[in-house]
mmCIF file of the N, C-alpha and C atoms, coordinates in Angstrom:
data_MODEL
# 
_entry.id   MODEL 
# 
loop_
_atom_site.group_PDB 
_atom_site.id 
_atom_site.type_symbol 
_atom_site.label_atom_id 
_atom_site.label_alt_id 
_atom_site.label_comp_id 
_atom_site.label_asym_id 
_atom_site.label_entity_id 
_atom_site.label_seq_id 
_atom_site.pdbx_PDB_ins_code 
_atom_site.Cartn_x 
_atom_site.Cartn_y 
_atom_site.Cartn_z 
_atom_site.occupancy 
_atom_site.B_iso_or_equiv 
_atom_site.pdbx_formal_charge 
_atom_site.auth_seq_id 
_atom_site.auth_comp_id 
_atom_site.auth_asym_id 
_atom_site.auth_atom_id 
_atom_site.pdbx_PDB_model_num 
ATOM 1   N N  . MET A 1 1  ? 18.855 -4.112 3.344   1.00 0.00 ? 1  MET A N  1 
ATOM 2   C CA . MET A 1 1  ? 20.154 -3.978 3.937   1.00 0.00 ? 1  MET A CA 1 
ATOM 3   C C  . MET A 1 1  ? 20.740 -2.602 3.650   1.00 0.00 ? 1  MET A C  1 
ATOM 4   N N  . PHE A 1 2  ? 20.790 -2.188 2.375   1.00 0.00 ? 2  PHE A N  1 
ATOM 5   C CA . PHE A 1 2  ? 21.428 -0.923 2.053   1.00 0.00 ? 2  PHE A CA 1 
ATOM 6   C C  . PHE A 1 2  ? 20.560 0.278  2.383   1.00 0.00 ? 2  PHE A C  1 
ATOM 7   N N  . ASP A 1 3  ? 19.278 0.062  2.665   1.00 0.00 ? 3  ASP A N  1 
ATOM 8   C CA . ASP A 1 3  ? 18.458 1.209  3.057   1.00 0.00 ? 3  ASP A CA 1 
ATOM 9   C C  . ASP A 1 3  ? 18.750 1.629  4.494   1.00 0.00 ? 3  ASP A C  1 
ATOM 10  N N  . GLN A 1 4  ? 19.672 0.937  5.139   1.00 0.00 ? 4  GLN A N  1 
ATOM 11  C CA . GLN A 1 4  ? 20.108 1.313  6.481   1.00 0.00 ? 4  GLN A CA 1 
ATOM 12  C C  . GLN A 1 4  ? 21.423 2.098  6.466   1.00 0.00 ? 4  GLN A C  1 
ATOM 13  N N  . THR A 1 5  ? 21.946 2.368  5.281   1.00 0.00 ? 5  THR A N  1 
ATOM 14  C CA . THR A 1 5  ? 23.200 3.106  5.143   1.00 0.00 ? 5  THR A CA 1 
ATOM 15  C C  . THR A 1 5  ? 23.039 4.531  5.650   1.00 0.00 ? 5  THR A C  1 
ATOM 16  N N  . ASP A 1 6  ? 24.019 5.014  6.374   1.00 0.00 ? 6  ASP A N  1 
ATOM 17  C CA . ASP A 1 6  ? 24.041 6.417  6.786   1.00 0.00 ? 6  ASP A CA 1 
ATOM 18  C C  . ASP A 1 6  ? 24.443 7.228  5.560   1.00 0.00 ? 6  ASP A C  1 
ATOM 19  N N  . MET A 1 7  ? 23.461 7.842  4.914   1.00 0.00 ? 7  MET A N  1 
ATOM 20  C CA . MET A 1 7  ? 23.704 8.512  3.639   1.00 0.00 ? 7  MET A CA 1 
ATOM 21  C C  . MET A 1 7  ? 24.577 9.752  3.785   1.00 0.00 ? 7  MET A C  1 
ATOM 22  N N  . ALA A 1 8  ? 24.535 10.411 4.917   1.00 0.00 ? 8  ALA A N  1 
ATOM 23  C CA . ALA A 1 8  ? 25.409 11.572 5.125   1.00 0.00 ? 8  ALA A CA 1 
ATOM 24  C C  . ALA A 1 8  ? 26.870 11.123 5.126   1.00 0.00 ? 8  ALA A C  1 
ATOM 25  N N  . LYS A 1 9  ? 27.149 10.003 5.783   1.00 0.00 ? 9  LYS A N  1 
ATOM 26  C CA . LYS A 1 9  ? 28.515 9.468  5.798   1.00 0.00 ? 9  LYS A CA 1 
ATOM 27  C C  . LYS A 1 9  ? 28.928 8.979  4.412   1.00 0.00 ? 9  LYS A C  1 
ATOM 28  N N  . ALA A 1 10 ? 28.017 8.313  3.718   1.00 0.00 ? 10 ALA A N  1 
ATOM 29  C CA . ALA A 1 10 ? 28.324 7.820  2.374   1.00 0.00 ? 10 ALA A CA 1 
ATOM 30  C C  . ALA A 1 10 ? 28.609 8.976  1.427   1.00 0.00 ? 10 ALA A C  1 
ATOM 31  N N  . LYS A 1 11 ? 27.781 10.007 1.479   1.00 0.00 ? 11 LYS A N  1 
ATOM 32  C CA . LYS A 1 11 ? 27.981 11.180 0.621   1.00 0.00 ? 11 LYS A CA 1 
ATOM 33  C C  . LYS A 1 11 ? 29.328 11.830 0.917   1.00 0.00 ? 11 LYS A C  1 
ATOM 34  N N  . LYS A 1 12 ? 29.653 11.986 2.187   1.00 0.00 ? 12 LYS A N  1 
ATOM 35  C CA . LYS A 1 12 ? 30.920 12.615 2.567   1.00 0.00 ? 12 LYS A CA 1 
ATOM 36  C C  . LYS A 1 12 ? 32.108 11.769 2.096   1.00 0.00 ? 12 LYS A C  1 
ATOM 37  N N  . ALA A 1 13 ? 32.018 10.464 2.273   1.00 0.00 ? 13 ALA A N  1 
ATOM 38  C CA . ALA A 1 13 ? 33.122 9.578  1.905   1.00 0.00 ? 13 ALA A CA 1 
ATOM 39  C C  . ALA A 1 13 ? 33.342 9.523  0.395   1.00 0.00 ? 13 ALA A C  1 
ATOM 40  N N  . LEU A 1 14 ? 32.273 9.621  -0.383  1.00 0.00 ? 14 LEU A N  1 
ATOM 41  C CA . LEU A 1 14 ? 32.377 9.465  -1.832  1.00 0.00 ? 14 LEU A CA 1 
ATOM 42  C C  . LEU A 1 14 ? 32.329 10.782 -2.596  1.00 0.00 ? 14 LEU A C  1 
ATOM 43  N N  . ASP A 1 15 ? 32.168 11.883 -1.894  1.00 0.00 ? 15 ASP A N  1 
ATOM 44  C CA . ASP A 1 15 ? 32.026 13.184 -2.545  1.00 0.00 ? 15 ASP A CA 1 
ATOM 45  C C  . ASP A 1 15 ? 33.219 13.474 -3.456  1.00 0.00 ? 15 ASP A C  1 
ATOM 46  N N  . GLY A 1 16 ? 32.922 13.766 -4.708  1.00 0.00 ? 16 GLY A N  1 
ATOM 47  C CA . GLY A 1 16 ? 33.954 14.056 -5.685  1.00 0.00 ? 16 GLY A CA 1 
ATOM 48  C C  . GLY A 1 16 ? 34.599 12.824 -6.298  1.00 0.00 ? 16 GLY A C  1 
ATOM 49  N N  . ILE A 1 17 ? 34.237 11.641 -5.794  1.00 0.00 ? 17 ILE A N  1 
ATOM 50  C CA . ILE A 1 17 ? 34.808 10.388 -6.291  1.00 0.00 ? 17 ILE A CA 1 
ATOM 51  C C  . ILE A 1 17 ? 33.769 9.590  -7.071  1.00 0.00 ? 17 ILE A C  1 
ATOM 52  N N  . ALA A 1 18 ? 32.585 9.465  -6.490  1.00 0.00 ? 18 ALA A N  1 
ATOM 53  C CA . ALA A 1 18 ? 31.530 8.655  -7.095  1.00 0.00 ? 18 ALA A CA 1 
ATOM 54  C C  . ALA A 1 18 ? 30.174 9.167  -6.630  1.00 0.00 ? 18 ALA A C  1 
ATOM 55  N N  . CYS A 1 19 ? 29.161 8.826  -7.385  1.00 0.00 ? 19 CYS A N  1 
ATOM 56  C CA . CYS A 1 19 ? 27.789 9.155  -6.987  1.00 0.00 ? 19 CYS A CA 1 
ATOM 57  C C  . CYS A 1 19 ? 27.326 8.183  -5.906  1.00 0.00 ? 19 CYS A C  1 
ATOM 58  N N  . VAL A 1 20 ? 26.383 8.632  -5.108  1.00 0.00 ? 20 VAL A N  1 
ATOM 59  C CA . VAL A 1 20 ? 25.682 7.732  -4.201  1.00 0.00 ? 20 VAL A CA 1 
ATOM 60  C C  . VAL A 1 20 ? 24.270 7.569  -4.740  1.00 0.00 ? 20 VAL A C  1 
ATOM 61  N N  . ALA A 1 21 ? 23.678 6.439  -4.456  1.00 0.00 ? 21 ALA A N  1 
ATOM 62  C CA . ALA A 1 21 ? 22.341 6.158  -4.966  1.00 0.00 ? 21 ALA A CA 1 
ATOM 63  C C  . ALA A 1 21 ? 21.572 5.350  -3.942  1.00 0.00 ? 21 ALA A C  1 
ATOM 64  N N  . GLY A 1 22 ? 20.253 5.429  -4.069  1.00 0.00 ? 22 GLY A N  1 
ATOM 65  C CA . GLY A 1 22 ? 19.401 4.552  -3.293  1.00 0.00 ? 22 GLY A CA 1 
ATOM 66  C C  . GLY A 1 22 ? 18.988 5.074  -1.939  1.00 0.00 ? 22 GLY A C  1 
ATOM 67  N N  . ASN A 1 23 ? 18.795 4.118  -1.040  1.00 0.00 ? 23 ASN A N  1 
ATOM 68  C CA . ASN A 1 23 ? 18.356 4.336  0.328   1.00 0.00 ? 23 ASN A CA 1 
ATOM 69  C C  . ASN A 1 23 ? 16.866 4.632  0.418   1.00 0.00 ? 23 ASN A C  1 
ATOM 70  N N  . MET A 1 24 ? 16.115 4.216  -0.595  1.00 0.00 ? 24 MET A N  1 
ATOM 71  C CA . MET A 1 24 ? 14.663 4.337  -0.551  1.00 0.00 ? 24 MET A CA 1 
ATOM 72  C C  . MET A 1 24 ? 14.109 2.985  -0.103  1.00 0.00 ? 24 MET A C  1 
ATOM 73  N N  . PRO A 1 25 ? 13.686 2.879  1.146   1.00 0.00 ? 25 PRO A N  1 
ATOM 74  C CA . PRO A 1 25 ? 13.196 1.597  1.656   1.00 0.00 ? 25 PRO A CA 1 
ATOM 75  C C  . PRO A 1 25 ? 11.962 1.108  0.893   1.00 0.00 ? 25 PRO A C  1 
ATOM 76  N N  . MET A 1 26 ? 11.962 -0.158 0.563   1.00 0.00 ? 26 MET A N  1 
ATOM 77  C CA . MET A 1 26 ? 10.839 -0.725 -0.183  1.00 0.00 ? 26 MET A CA 1 
ATOM 78  C C  . MET A 1 26 ? 9.549  -0.682 0.619   1.00 0.00 ? 26 MET A C  1 
ATOM 79  N N  . ASP A 1 27 ? 9.639  -0.712 1.952   1.00 0.00 ? 27 ASP A N  1 
ATOM 80  C CA . ASP A 1 27 ? 8.399  -0.669 2.725   1.00 0.00 ? 27 ASP A CA 1 
ATOM 81  C C  . ASP A 1 27 ? 7.668  0.660  2.537   1.00 0.00 ? 27 ASP A C  1 
ATOM 82  N N  . LEU A 1 28 ? 8.390  1.724  2.185   1.00 0.00 ? 28 LEU A N  1 
ATOM 83  C CA . LEU A 1 28 ? 7.702  2.984  1.886   1.00 0.00 ? 28 LEU A CA 1 
ATOM 84  C C  . LEU A 1 28 ? 6.863  2.859  0.624   1.00 0.00 ? 28 LEU A C  1 
ATOM 85  N N  . LEU A 1 29 ? 7.328  2.067  -0.321  1.00 0.00 ? 29 LEU A N  1 
ATOM 86  C CA . LEU A 1 29 ? 6.579  1.875  -1.559  1.00 0.00 ? 29 LEU A CA 1 
ATOM 87  C C  . LEU A 1 29 ? 5.453  0.859  -1.408  1.00 0.00 ? 29 LEU A C  1 
ATOM 88  N N  . THR A 1 30 ? 5.632  -0.102 -0.532  1.00 0.00 ? 30 THR A N  1 
ATOM 89  C CA . THR A 1 30 ? 4.646  -1.177 -0.439  1.00 0.00 ? 30 THR A CA 1 
ATOM 90  C C  . THR A 1 30 ? 3.583  -0.960 0.635   1.00 0.00 ? 30 THR A C  1 
ATOM 91  N N  . VAL A 1 31 ? 3.969  -0.425 1.788   1.00 0.00 ? 31 VAL A N  1 
ATOM 92  C CA . VAL A 1 31 ? 3.000  -0.278 2.875   1.00 0.00 ? 31 VAL A CA 1 
ATOM 93  C C  . VAL A 1 31 ? 3.028  1.086  3.550   1.00 0.00 ? 31 VAL A C  1 
ATOM 94  N N  . GLY A 1 32 ? 3.985  1.930  3.191   1.00 0.00 ? 32 GLY A N  1 
ATOM 95  C CA . GLY A 1 32 ? 4.105  3.238  3.830   1.00 0.00 ? 32 GLY A CA 1 
ATOM 96  C C  . GLY A 1 32 ? 3.028  4.205  3.391   1.00 0.00 ? 32 GLY A C  1 
ATOM 97  N N  . THR A 1 33 ? 2.937  5.304  4.114   1.00 0.00 ? 33 THR A N  1 
ATOM 98  C CA . THR A 1 33 ? 1.994  6.350  3.727   1.00 0.00 ? 33 THR A CA 1 
ATOM 99  C C  . THR A 1 33 ? 2.632  7.243  2.672   1.00 0.00 ? 33 THR A C  1 
ATOM 100 N N  . THR A 1 34 ? 1.801  7.902  1.913   1.00 0.00 ? 34 THR A N  1 
ATOM 101 C CA . THR A 1 34 ? 2.294  8.842  0.907   1.00 0.00 ? 34 THR A CA 1 
ATOM 102 C C  . THR A 1 34 ? 3.081  9.961  1.568   1.00 0.00 ? 34 THR A C  1 
ATOM 103 N N  . GLN A 1 35 ? 2.614  10.441 2.706   1.00 0.00 ? 35 GLN A N  1 
ATOM 104 C CA . GLN A 1 35 ? 3.309  11.511 3.421   1.00 0.00 ? 35 GLN A CA 1 
ATOM 105 C C  . GLN A 1 35 ? 4.702  11.062 3.869   1.00 0.00 ? 35 GLN A C  1 
ATOM 106 N N  . ASP A 1 36 ? 4.824  9.824  4.336   1.00 0.00 ? 36 ASP A N  1 
ATOM 107 C CA . ASP A 1 36 ? 6.131  9.301  4.743   1.00 0.00 ? 36 ASP A CA 1 
ATOM 108 C C  . ASP A 1 36 ? 7.070  9.170  3.542   1.00 0.00 ? 36 ASP A C  1 
ATOM 109 N N  . ALA A 1 37 ? 6.535  8.740  2.410   1.00 0.00 ? 37 ALA A N  1 
ATOM 110 C CA . ALA A 1 37 ? 7.350  8.613  1.197   1.00 0.00 ? 37 ALA A CA 1 
ATOM 111 C C  . ALA A 1 37 ? 7.868  9.973  0.753   1.00 0.00 ? 37 ALA A C  1 
ATOM 112 N N  . ILE A 1 38 ? 7.019  10.981 0.794   1.00 0.00 ? 38 ILE A N  1 
ATOM 113 C CA . ILE A 1 38 ? 7.433  12.342 0.427   1.00 0.00 ? 38 ILE A CA 1 
ATOM 114 C C  . ILE A 1 38 ? 8.489  12.853 1.397   1.00 0.00 ? 38 ILE A C  1 
ATOM 115 N N  . ALA A 1 39 ? 8.262  12.675 2.686   1.00 0.00 ? 39 ALA A N  1 
ATOM 116 C CA . ALA A 1 39 ? 9.208  13.161 3.697   1.00 0.00 ? 39 ALA A CA 1 
ATOM 117 C C  . ALA A 1 39 ? 10.571 12.490 3.545   1.00 0.00 ? 39 ALA A C  1 
ATOM 118 N N  . HIS A 1 40 ? 10.578 11.186 3.307   1.00 0.00 ? 40 HIS A N  1 
ATOM 119 C CA . HIS A 1 40 ? 11.854 10.478 3.156   1.00 0.00 ? 40 HIS A CA 1 
ATOM 120 C C  . HIS A 1 40 ? 12.572 10.930 1.883   1.00 0.00 ? 40 HIS A C  1 
ATOM 121 N N  . THR A 1 41 ? 11.825 11.146 0.825   1.00 0.00 ? 41 THR A N  1 
ATOM 122 C CA . THR A 1 41 ? 12.411 11.627 -0.430  1.00 0.00 ? 41 THR A CA 1 
ATOM 123 C C  . THR A 1 41 ? 13.058 12.987 -0.229  1.00 0.00 ? 41 THR A C  1 
ATOM 124 N N  . LYS A 1 42 ? 12.360 13.896 0.430   1.00 0.00 ? 42 LYS A N  1 
ATOM 125 C CA . LYS A 1 42 ? 12.923 15.225 0.701   1.00 0.00 ? 42 LYS A CA 1 
ATOM 126 C C  . LYS A 1 42 ? 14.173 15.118 1.567   1.00 0.00 ? 42 LYS A C  1 
ATOM 127 N N  . ARG A 1 43 ? 14.150 14.215 2.544   1.00 0.00 ? 43 ARG A N  1 
ATOM 128 C CA . ARG A 1 43 ? 15.301 14.022 3.421   1.00 0.00 ? 43 ARG A CA 1 
ATOM 129 C C  . ARG A 1 43 ? 16.514 13.546 2.627   1.00 0.00 ? 43 ARG A C  1 
ATOM 130 N N  . LEU A 1 44 ? 16.312 12.570 1.739   1.00 0.00 ? 44 LEU A N  1 
ATOM 131 C CA . LEU A 1 44 ? 17.420 12.080 0.922   1.00 0.00 ? 44 LEU A CA 1 
ATOM 132 C C  . LEU A 1 44 ? 17.976 13.171 0.014   1.00 0.00 ? 44 LEU A C  1 
ATOM 133 N N  . ILE A 1 45 ? 17.101 13.964 -0.566  1.00 0.00 ? 45 ILE A N  1 
ATOM 134 C CA . ILE A 1 45 ? 17.549 15.055 -1.432  1.00 0.00 ? 45 ILE A CA 1 
ATOM 135 C C  . ILE A 1 45 ? 18.350 16.068 -0.627  1.00 0.00 ? 45 ILE A C  1 
ATOM 136 N N  . ALA A 1 46 ? 17.879 16.396 0.566   1.00 0.00 ? 46 ALA A N  1 
ATOM 137 C CA . ALA A 1 46 ? 18.584 17.375 1.403   1.00 0.00 ? 46 ALA A CA 1 
ATOM 138 C C  . ALA A 1 46 ? 19.965 16.863 1.823   1.00 0.00 ? 46 ALA A C  1 
ATOM 139 N N  . ILE A 1 47 ? 20.057 15.586 2.156   1.00 0.00 ? 47 ILE A N  1 
ATOM 140 C CA . ILE A 1 47 ? 21.317 15.008 2.624   1.00 0.00 ? 47 ILE A CA 1 
ATOM 141 C C  . ILE A 1 47 ? 22.283 14.746 1.474   1.00 0.00 ? 47 ILE A C  1 
ATOM 142 N N  . CYS A 1 48 ? 21.792 14.184 0.388   1.00 0.00 ? 48 CYS A N  1 
ATOM 143 C CA . CYS A 1 48 ? 22.676 13.688 -0.669  1.00 0.00 ? 48 CYS A CA 1 
ATOM 144 C C  . CYS A 1 48 ? 22.710 14.541 -1.929  1.00 0.00 ? 48 CYS A C  1 
ATOM 145 N N  . GLY A 1 49 ? 21.727 15.377 -2.119  1.00 0.00 ? 49 GLY A N  1 
ATOM 146 C CA . GLY A 1 49 ? 21.608 16.076 -3.387  1.00 0.00 ? 49 GLY A CA 1 
ATOM 147 C C  . GLY A 1 49 ? 22.440 17.325 -3.541  1.00 0.00 ? 49 GLY A C  1 
ATOM 148 N N  . LYS A 1 50 ? 22.916 17.875 -2.440  1.00 0.00 ? 50 LYS A N  1 
ATOM 149 C CA . LYS A 1 50 ? 23.671 19.119 -2.522  1.00 0.00 ? 50 LYS A CA 1 
ATOM 150 C C  . LYS A 1 50 ? 24.904 18.940 -3.404  1.00 0.00 ? 50 LYS A C  1 
ATOM 151 N N  . ASP A 1 51 ? 25.070 19.826 -4.359  1.00 0.00 ? 51 ASP A N  1 
ATOM 152 C CA . ASP A 1 51 ? 26.213 19.822 -5.280  1.00 0.00 ? 51 ASP A CA 1 
ATOM 153 C C  . ASP A 1 51 ? 26.249 18.603 -6.201  1.00 0.00 ? 51 ASP A C  1 
ATOM 154 N N  . GLY A 1 52 ? 25.130 17.940 -6.385  1.00 0.00 ? 52 GLY A N  1 
ATOM 155 C CA . GLY A 1 52 ? 25.072 16.811 -7.311  1.00 0.00 ? 52 GLY A CA 1 
ATOM 156 C C  . GLY A 1 52 ? 25.607 15.523 -6.714  1.00 0.00 ? 52 GLY A C  1 
ATOM 157 N N  . GLY A 1 53 ? 25.670 14.506 -7.552  1.00 0.00 ? 53 GLY A N  1 
ATOM 158 C CA . GLY A 1 53 ? 26.239 13.238 -7.127  1.00 0.00 ? 53 GLY A CA 1 
ATOM 159 C C  . GLY A 1 53 ? 25.284 12.306 -6.414  1.00 0.00 ? 53 GLY A C  1 
ATOM 160 N N  . TYR A 1 54 ? 23.972 12.501 -6.596  1.00 0.00 ? 54 TYR A N  1 
ATOM 161 C CA . TYR A 1 54 ? 23.012 11.591 -5.974  1.00 0.00 ? 54 TYR A CA 1 
ATOM 162 C C  . TYR A 1 54 ? 22.028 11.093 -7.018  1.00 0.00 ? 54 TYR A C  1 
ATOM 163 N N  . ILE A 1 55 ? 21.746 9.792  -6.990  1.00 0.00 ? 55 ILE A N  1 
ATOM 164 C CA . ILE A 1 55 ? 20.763 9.168  -7.865  1.00 0.00 ? 55 ILE A CA 1 
ATOM 165 C C  . ILE A 1 55 ? 19.669 8.591  -6.977  1.00 0.00 ? 55 ILE A C  1 
ATOM 166 N N  . MET A 1 56 ? 18.461 9.144  -7.079  1.00 0.00 ? 56 MET A N  1 
ATOM 167 C CA . MET A 1 56 ? 17.330 8.634  -6.305  1.00 0.00 ? 56 MET A CA 1 
ATOM 168 C C  . MET A 1 56 ? 16.934 7.279  -6.869  1.00 0.00 ? 56 MET A C  1 
ATOM 169 N N  . ALA A 1 57 ? 16.959 6.261  -6.019  1.00 0.00 ? 57 ALA A N  1 
ATOM 170 C CA . ALA A 1 57 ? 16.629 4.918  -6.474  1.00 0.00 ? 57 ALA A CA 1 
ATOM 171 C C  . ALA A 1 57 ? 16.257 4.049  -5.284  1.00 0.00 ? 57 ALA A C  1 
ATOM 172 N N  . ASN A 1 58 ? 15.579 2.970  -5.588  1.00 0.00 ? 58 ASN A N  1 
ATOM 173 C CA . ASN A 1 58 ? 15.338 1.937  -4.596  1.00 0.00 ? 58 ASN A CA 1 
ATOM 174 C C  . ASN A 1 58 ? 16.131 0.708  -5.019  1.00 0.00 ? 58 ASN A C  1 
ATOM 175 N N  . GLY A 1 59 ? 16.290 -0.229 -4.113  1.00 0.00 ? 59 GLY A N  1 
ATOM 176 C CA . GLY A 1 59 ? 17.137 -1.378 -4.386  1.00 0.00 ? 59 GLY A CA 1 
ATOM 177 C C  . GLY A 1 59 ? 16.499 -2.456 -5.238  1.00 0.00 ? 59 GLY A C  1 
ATOM 178 N N  . ALA A 1 60 ? 15.187 -2.498 -5.274  1.00 0.00 ? 60 ALA A N  1 
ATOM 179 C CA . ALA A 1 60 ? 14.475 -3.525 -6.025  1.00 0.00 ? 60 ALA A CA 1 
ATOM 180 C C  . ALA A 1 60 ? 13.107 -2.968 -6.389  1.00 0.00 ? 60 ALA A C  1 
ATOM 181 N N  . PHE A 1 61 ? 12.380 -3.705 -7.185  1.00 0.00 ? 61 PHE A N  1 
ATOM 182 C CA . PHE A 1 61 ? 11.043 -3.260 -7.547  1.00 0.00 ? 61 PHE A CA 1 
ATOM 183 C C  . PHE A 1 61 ? 10.081 -4.420 -7.369  1.00 0.00 ? 61 PHE A C  1 
ATOM 184 N N  . PHE A 1 62 ? 8.998  -4.156 -6.679  1.00 0.00 ? 62 PHE A N  1 
ATOM 185 C CA . PHE A 1 62 ? 7.974  -5.160 -6.454  1.00 0.00 ? 62 PHE A CA 1 
ATOM 186 C C  . PHE A 1 62 ? 6.715  -4.777 -7.209  1.00 0.00 ? 62 PHE A C  1 
ATOM 187 N N  . ASP A 1 63 ? 5.939  -5.763 -7.596  1.00 0.00 ? 63 ASP A N  1 
ATOM 188 C CA . ASP A 1 63 ? 4.709  -5.465 -8.328  1.00 0.00 ? 63 ASP A CA 1 
ATOM 189 C C  . ASP A 1 63 ? 3.557  -5.076 -7.406  1.00 0.00 ? 63 ASP A C  1 
ATOM 190 N N  . LYS A 1 64 ? 3.783  -5.083 -6.123  1.00 0.00 ? 64 LYS A N  1 
ATOM 191 C CA . LYS A 1 64 ? 2.727  -4.749 -5.164  1.00 0.00 ? 64 LYS A CA 1 
ATOM 192 C C  . LYS A 1 64 ? 2.960  -3.394 -4.505  1.00 0.00 ? 64 LYS A C  1 
ATOM 193 N N  . VAL A 1 65 ? 3.538  -2.457 -5.229  1.00 0.00 ? 65 VAL A N  1 
ATOM 194 C CA . VAL A 1 65 ? 3.774  -1.133 -4.652  1.00 0.00 ? 65 VAL A CA 1 
ATOM 195 C C  . VAL A 1 65 ? 2.473  -0.347 -4.602  1.00 0.00 ? 65 VAL A C  1 
ATOM 196 N N  . ARG A 1 66 ? 2.452  0.623  -3.716  1.00 0.00 ? 66 ARG A N  1 
ATOM 197 C CA . ARG A 1 66 ? 1.342  1.572  -3.687  1.00 0.00 ? 66 ARG A CA 1 
ATOM 198 C C  . ARG A 1 66 ? 1.696  2.632  -4.724  1.00 0.00 ? 66 ARG A C  1 
ATOM 199 N N  . TRP A 1 67 ? 0.996  2.626  -5.841  1.00 0.00 ? 67 TRP A N  1 
ATOM 200 C CA . TRP A 1 67 ? 1.338  3.503  -6.964  1.00 0.00 ? 67 TRP A CA 1 
ATOM 201 C C  . TRP A 1 67 ? 1.263  4.973  -6.585  1.00 0.00 ? 67 TRP A C  1 
ATOM 202 N N  . GLU A 1 68 ? 0.404  5.311  -5.648  1.00 0.00 ? 68 GLU A N  1 
ATOM 203 C CA . GLU A 1 68 ? 0.332  6.708  -5.217  1.00 0.00 ? 68 GLU A CA 1 
ATOM 204 C C  . GLU A 1 68 ? 1.627  7.123  -4.505  1.00 0.00 ? 68 GLU A C  1 
ATOM 205 N N  . ASN A 1 69 ? 2.274  6.172  -3.829  1.00 0.00 ? 69 ASN A N  1 
ATOM 206 C CA . ASN A 1 69 ? 3.558  6.466  -3.183  1.00 0.00 ? 69 ASN A CA 1 
ATOM 207 C C  . ASN A 1 69 ? 4.661  6.642  -4.223  1.00 0.00 ? 69 ASN A C  1 
ATOM 208 N N  . LEU A 1 70 ? 4.683  5.761  -5.214  1.00 0.00 ? 70 LEU A N  1 
ATOM 209 C CA . LEU A 1 70 ? 5.680  5.877  -6.275  1.00 0.00 ? 70 LEU A CA 1 
ATOM 210 C C  . LEU A 1 70 ? 5.521  7.199  -7.022  1.00 0.00 ? 70 LEU A C  1 
ATOM 211 N N  . LYS A 1 71 ? 4.295  7.561  -7.340  1.00 0.00 ? 71 LYS A N  1 
ATOM 212 C CA . LYS A 1 71 ? 4.042  8.834  -8.021  1.00 0.00 ? 71 LYS A CA 1 
ATOM 213 C C  . LYS A 1 71 ? 4.457  10.009 -7.145  1.00 0.00 ? 71 LYS A C  1 
ATOM 214 N N  . ALA A 1 72 ? 4.180  9.931  -5.853  1.00 0.00 ? 72 ALA A N  1 
ATOM 215 C CA . ALA A 1 72 ? 4.560  11.008 -4.937  1.00 0.00 ? 72 ALA A CA 1 
ATOM 216 C C  . ALA A 1 72 ? 6.077  11.173 -4.879  1.00 0.00 ? 72 ALA A C  1 
ATOM 217 N N  . ILE A 1 73 ? 6.805  10.068 -4.894  1.00 0.00 ? 73 ILE A N  1 
ATOM 218 C CA . ILE A 1 73 ? 8.267  10.128 -4.892  1.00 0.00 ? 73 ILE A CA 1 
ATOM 219 C C  . ILE A 1 73 ? 8.764  10.781 -6.177  1.00 0.00 ? 73 ILE A C  1 
ATOM 220 N N  . VAL A 1 74 ? 8.246  10.343 -7.309  1.00 0.00 ? 74 VAL A N  1 
ATOM 221 C CA . VAL A 1 74 ? 8.653  10.924 -8.599  1.00 0.00 ? 74 VAL A CA 1 
ATOM 222 C C  . VAL A 1 74 ? 8.339  12.410 -8.637  1.00 0.00 ? 74 VAL A C  1 
ATOM 223 N N  . ASP A 1 75 ? 7.144  12.790 -8.220  1.00 0.00 ? 75 ASP A N  1 
ATOM 224 C CA . ASP A 1 75 ? 6.760  14.208 -8.223  1.00 0.00 ? 75 ASP A CA 1 
ATOM 225 C C  . ASP A 1 75 ? 7.643  15.033 -7.285  1.00 0.00 ? 75 ASP A C  1 
ATOM 226 N N  . THR A 1 76 ? 7.983  14.469 -6.129  1.00 0.00 ? 76 THR A N  1 
ATOM 227 C CA . THR A 1 76 ? 8.844  15.172 -5.172  1.00 0.00 ? 76 THR A CA 1 
ATOM 228 C C  . THR A 1 76 ? 10.244 15.359 -5.740  1.00 0.00 ? 76 THR A C  1 
ATOM 229 N N  . VAL A 1 77 ? 10.763 14.338 -6.396  1.00 0.00 ? 77 VAL A N  1 
ATOM 230 C CA . VAL A 1 77 ? 12.086 14.457 -7.025  1.00 0.00 ? 77 VAL A CA 1 
ATOM 231 C C  . VAL A 1 77 ? 12.055 15.519 -8.117  1.00 0.00 ? 77 VAL A C  1 
ATOM 232 N N  . LYS A 1 78 ? 10.999 15.541 -8.907  1.00 0.00 ? 78 LYS A N  1 
ATOM 233 C CA . LYS A 1 78 ? 10.893 16.557 -9.965  1.00 0.00 ? 78 LYS A CA 1 
ATOM 234 C C  . LYS A 1 78 ? 10.875 17.964 -9.385  1.00 0.00 ? 78 LYS A C  1 
ATOM 235 N N  . GLU A 1 79 ? 10.245 18.129 -8.229  1.00 0.00 ? 79 GLU A N  1 
ATOM 236 C CA . GLU A 1 79 ? 10.133 19.454 -7.627  1.00 0.00 ? 79 GLU A CA 1 
ATOM 237 C C  . GLU A 1 79 ? 11.371 19.858 -6.830  1.00 0.00 ? 79 GLU A C  1 
ATOM 238 N N  . TYR A 1 80 ? 11.922 18.942 -6.040  1.00 0.00 ? 80 TYR A N  1 
ATOM 239 C CA . TYR A 1 80 ? 12.999 19.293 -5.106  1.00 0.00 ? 80 TYR A CA 1 
ATOM 240 C C  . TYR A 1 80 ? 14.378 18.768 -5.515  1.00 0.00 ? 80 TYR A C  1 
ATOM 241 N N  . GLY A 1 81 ? 14.429 17.839 -6.440  1.00 0.00 ? 81 GLY A N  1 
ATOM 242 C CA . GLY A 1 81 ? 15.693 17.184 -6.761  1.00 0.00 ? 81 GLY A CA 1 
ATOM 243 C C  . GLY A 1 81 ? 16.362 17.664 -8.028  1.00 0.00 ? 81 GLY A C  1 
ATOM 244 N N  . VAL A 1 82 ? 16.078 18.881 -8.427  1.00 0.00 ? 82 VAL A N  1 
ATOM 245 C CA . VAL A 1 82 ? 16.656 19.425 -9.655  1.00 0.00 ? 82 VAL A CA 1 
ATOM 246 C C  . VAL A 1 82 ? 17.932 20.176 -9.316  1.00 0.00 ? 82 VAL A C  1 
ATOM 247 N N  . TYR A 1 83 ? 19.021 19.814 -9.978  1.00 0.00 ? 83 TYR A N  1 
ATOM 248 C CA . TYR A 1 83 ? 20.290 20.515 -9.770  1.00 0.00 ? 83 TYR A CA 1 
ATOM 249 C C  . TYR A 1 83 ? 20.268 21.835 -10.512 1.00 0.00 ? 83 TYR A C  1 
ATOM 250 N N  . LYS A 1 84 ? 20.715 22.871 -9.836  1.00 0.00 ? 84 LYS A N  1 
ATOM 251 C CA . LYS A 1 84 ? 20.714 24.199 -10.448 1.00 0.00 ? 84 LYS A CA 1 
ATOM 252 C C  . LYS A 1 84 ? 22.105 24.772 -10.493 1.00 0.00 ? 84 LYS A C  1 
# 
């Protein structure tokens, strides 16, 4: 449900008031491609990460994730999601 949130609108509405988090669809972790997971992660960082206030997260955790996708997301956040 919440992975359908318009994150640009959420970031704008909450900017300076509260952090936004999430919007990582579980299907990217369970059945998506690694390339799609990386692309979505970069998109979230670009939309929500500017000037801080974003927490990369998914809404739940399943034991049947594609670990290569989870690792790709973590690695992408480490590379592109660092506040400077």
